[in-house]
C-alpha positions as CSV (number, residue, x, y, z in Angstrom):
1,X,-39.9,33.9,-2.6
2,X,-38.1,37.1,-2.2
3,X,-38.0,39.2,-5.6
4,X,-34.6,40.7,-6.0
5,X,-33.3,44.0,-5.2
6,X,-33.2,46.1,-8.6
7,X,-35.3,48.6,-9.9
8,X,-38.3,48.1,-12.1
9,X,-37.6,49.1,-15.0
10,X,-37.9,48.1,-18.9
11,X,-34.3,47.5,-19.3
12,X,-33.7,45.5,-16.3
13,X,-37.2,43.3,-17.4
14,X,-35.1,43.0,-20.5
15,X,-31.7,41.8,-18.9
16,X,-33.7,39.4,-16.0
17,X,-35.5,37.9,-18.8
18,X,-32.1,36.8,-20.5
19,X,-31.4,35.4,-17.2
20,X,-34.0,33.5,-16.7
21,X,-33.5,31.6,-20.4
22,X,-29.9,31.3,-19.4
23,X,-30.9,29.6,-15.9
24,X,-33.2,27.8,-17.8
25,X,-31.0,26.6,-20.5
26,X,-28.4,25.6,-17.5
27,X,-30.9,23.6,-15.5
28,X,-31.5,21.5,-18.2
29,X,-28.0,20.9,-19.4
30,X,-27.2,20.4,-16.0
31,X,-30.2,17.6,-14.9
32,X,-28.8,15.8,-18.2
33,X,-25.7,15.6,-16.7
34,X,-26.7,14.7,-13.8
35,X,-28.9,11.9,-15.1
36,X,-26.3,10.6,-17.4
37,X,-23.1,10.8,-14.2
38,X,-25.9,8.3,-12.6
39,X,-26.6,5.8,-15.4
40,X,-22.8,5.9,-15.4
41,X,-22.1,4.7,-11.9
42,X,-25.0,2.6,-11.6
43,X,-22.9,0.2,-14.3
44,X,-19.4,1.0,-12.5
45,X,-21.3,0.3,-9.3
46,X,-22.6,-3.1,-11.1
47,X,-19.3,-4.0,-12.2
48,X,-17.0,-3.3,-9.3
49,X,-20.0,-5.8,-7.5
50,X,-19.4,-8.5,-9.8
51,X,-15.8,-8.0,-10.0
52,X,-15.5,-7.4,-5.9
53,X,-17.0,-10.7,-5.5
54,X,-15.2,-12.8,-8.1
55,X,-11.3,-11.4,-6.2
56,X,-13.0,-12.4,-3.2
57,X,-13.8,-16.0,-4.4
58,X,-10.0,-16.0,-6.2
59,X,-7.9,-14.6,-2.9
60,X,-9.4,-17.3,-0.9
61,X,-8.8,-20.4,-3.7
62,X,-4.6,-18.5,-3.6
63,X,-5.0,-18.5,0.3
64,X,-6.0,-22.3,0.2
65,X,-2.7,-22.8,-1.8
66,X,-0.6,-20.7,0.2
67,X,-2.3,-22.8,3.3
68,X,-1.6,-26.5,1.3
69,X,2.2,-25.0,0.8
70,X,3.1,-24.1,4.1
71,X,1.8,-27.3,5.3
72,X,4.3,-29.6,3.2
73,X,7.1,-26.8,3.2
74,X,8.8,-25.1,6.5
75,X,8.1,-21.9,7.0
76,X,12.0,-20.9,6.3
77,X,12.2,-22.7,2.9
78,X,8.9,-20.8,2.4
79,X,10.5,-17.5,3.3
80,X,13.3,-18.0,1.3
81,X,11.4,-19.3,-2.2
82,X,9.8,-15.8,-2.1
83,X,12.4,-13.5,-0.7
84,X,14.0,-12.6,-4.0
85,X,11.1,-12.0,-7.3
86,X,12.4,-11.9,-10.7
87,X,9.7,-10.1,-12.2
88,X,8.8,-6.4,-11.6
89,X,4.9,-5.0,-12.5
90,X,5.3,-1.2,-13.8
91,X,2.0,0.8,-13.6
92,X,0.8,3.6,-15.6
93,X,-1.7,6.6,-14.6
94,X,-3.6,8.0,-17.1
95,X,-6.9,9.5,-17.2
96,X,-10.5,9.6,-19.3
97,X,-12.9,12.7,-19.3
98,X,-16.3,11.4,-18.4
99,X,-19.1,14.2,-18.3
100,X,-16.3,16.4,-17.0
101,X,-14.8,14.2,-14.5
102,X,-10.9,12.7,-14.9
103,X,-11.5,9.6,-14.0
104,X,-8.2,7.3,-13.5
105,X,-6.9,4.8,-16.4
106,X,-4.5,2.1,-15.2
107,X,-2.1,0.3,-17.5
108,X,0.2,-2.6,-16.7
109,X,3.2,-4.0,-18.1
110,X,6.0,-6.8,-17.0
111,X,9.7,-6.2,-16.8
112,X,9.8,-8.9,-19.1
113,X,7.8,-11.0,-21.5
114,X,9.1,-14.8,-20.3
115,X,5.9,-16.0,-17.7
116,X,8.6,-18.3,-16.0
117,X,9.8,-14.8,-14.1
118,X,6.9,-15.1,-11.9
119,X,8.2,-17.7,-10.1
120,X,10.7,-16.2,-8.2
121,X,12.3,-19.9,-7.4
122,X,13.5,-23.3,-8.9
123,X,11.3,-25.7,-9.0
124,X,13.3,-28.7,-7.4
125,X,12.8,-28.1,-3.7
126,X,9.2,-25.9,-3.2
127,X,5.6,-27.8,-3.5
128,X,3.3,-27.9,-6.5
129,X,0.8,-25.6,-4.1
130,X,3.1,-22.8,-4.1
131,X,2.9,-22.8,-8.0
132,X,-0.4,-22.7,-8.2
133,X,-0.6,-19.9,-5.4
134,X,1.7,-18.1,-7.4
135,X,0.2,-18.4,-10.8
136,X,-3.5,-17.6,-9.6
137,X,-1.9,-14.1,-7.8
138,X,-0.7,-13.2,-11.1
139,X,-3.7,-14.1,-12.3
140,X,-5.8,-12.3,-10.3
141,X,-3.5,-9.1,-10.7
142,X,-5.5,-7.8,-13.9
143,X,-8.4,-7.9,-12.0
144,X,-7.0,-5.8,-8.7
145,X,-5.7,-3.2,-10.5
146,X,-9.3,-2.8,-12.8
147,X,-10.9,-2.8,-9.3
148,X,-8.9,-0.4,-8.0
149,X,-9.4,1.8,-11.1
150,X,-13.3,1.1,-11.0
151,X,-13.6,2.3,-7.0
152,X,-11.4,5.7,-7.4
153,X,-14.1,6.4,-10.4
154,X,-16.9,5.4,-8.5
155,X,-15.2,8.1,-5.7
156,X,-14.8,10.6,-8.4
157,X,-17.9,10.2,-10.2
158,X,-20.1,10.1,-6.7
159,X,-18.6,13.7,-5.3
160,X,-19.4,15.1,-8.6
161,X,-23.3,14.1,-8.8
162,X,-23.5,15.1,-5.4
163,X,-22.2,18.5,-6.6
164,X,-24.2,18.7,-9.9
165,X,-27.2,17.6,-7.9
166,X,-26.4,20.7,-5.5
167,X,-26.6,22.8,-8.3
168,X,-29.5,21.6,-9.7
169,X,-31.9,21.9,-6.8
170,X,-30.7,26.2,-6.1
171,X,-31.1,26.6,-9.9
172,X,-34.6,25.0,-9.8
173,X,-35.7,25.9,-6.0
174,X,-33.9,29.0,-5.7
175,X,-32.8,30.8,-8.5
176,X,-35.1,30.4,-11.1
177,X,-38.4,30.8,-8.9
178,X,-36.4,34.3,-8.0
179,X,-36.3,35.4,-11.2
180,X,-39.8,34.0,-12.2
181,X,-40.9,36.5,-9.6
182,X,-38.8,39.6,-9.7
183,X,-40.0,39.4,-13.1
184,X,-43.4,39.2,-12.1
185,X,-42.9,41.6,-10.2
186,X,-41.2,44.2,-12.1
187,X,-44.0,44.1,-15.2
188,X,-47.2,44.5,-12.5
189,X,-44.6,47.8,-11.6
190,X,-44.7,48.4,-15.5
191,X,-48.1,47.7,-15.7
192,X,-49.1,50.3,-12.5
193,X,-47.1,52.9,-13.7
194,X,-49.2,52.1,-17.4
195,X,-52.1,52.6,-16.0
196,X,-51.0,55.6,-14.0
197,X,-50.0,57.2,-17.0
198,X,-53.0,56.9,-18.9
199,X,-54.6,57.9,-16.6
200,X,-52.8,61.2,-15.9
201,X,-53.3,61.7,-19.6
202,X,-56.6,61.6,-19.9
203,X,-56.8,63.6,-17.0
204,X,-55.1,66.3,-18.6
205,X,-56.9,65.5,-22.0
206,X,-60.5,66.0,-20.5
207,X,-59.0,69.6,-18.9
208,X,-57.9,70.7,-22.2
209,X,-61.0,70.3,-23.9
210,X,-63.4,71.6,-20.9
211,X,-60.3,74.4,-21.3
212,X,-61.2,74.4,-24.8
213,X,-65.1,74.0,-24.4
214,X,-64.9,77.6,-21.9
215,X,-62.7,79.0,-24.5
216,X,-64.7,78.5,-27.0
217,X,-68.3,79.6,-25.3
218,X,-66.4,82.8,-24.0
219,X,-65.9,83.8,-27.2
220,X,-69.0,83.0,-28.6
């Protein structure tokens, strides 16, 4: 690991040690965030799997009802029955922050509170199978909305997990080792300079003592 291009001074050493401590704390926080994101992501994936399987089963039942309805009703009568819906669904979007990820929150409401408004036709000339199909789709709607919410949340959390994983790896394998190597390099340089300074001081001291000894002998 290459060391940073910095001057080997005590001030720089102190600065790098502070930066290393900050990077180490940041690394731990990002690892904790990544682990918590992964835990919540896996919970959503499991819920998504169960909900999708449930929806696929119920959609198959809805299709069967429509097939049965089309078997006893003409295509023109079936199309006319569904042409003018009475009920309307309003969908509102909000968001919830989960570990710095804004995941969507959907809420739905109907134009009227009358449950019979889900049927856009009279019952005199339609099949009960069509009624069952419409009721099944109406009951399935909340699950479909929840599935859309979960799948978008999974997509957003997956992107955040990948971004956090890259940051963790960068700190763990690049930045922190580089700080450590640079601190080690500067510490060794400073120790080497200290030894050189002590050696020079000892030589100067020996020269002064030797000079003082000769001076003393000269005058004695």
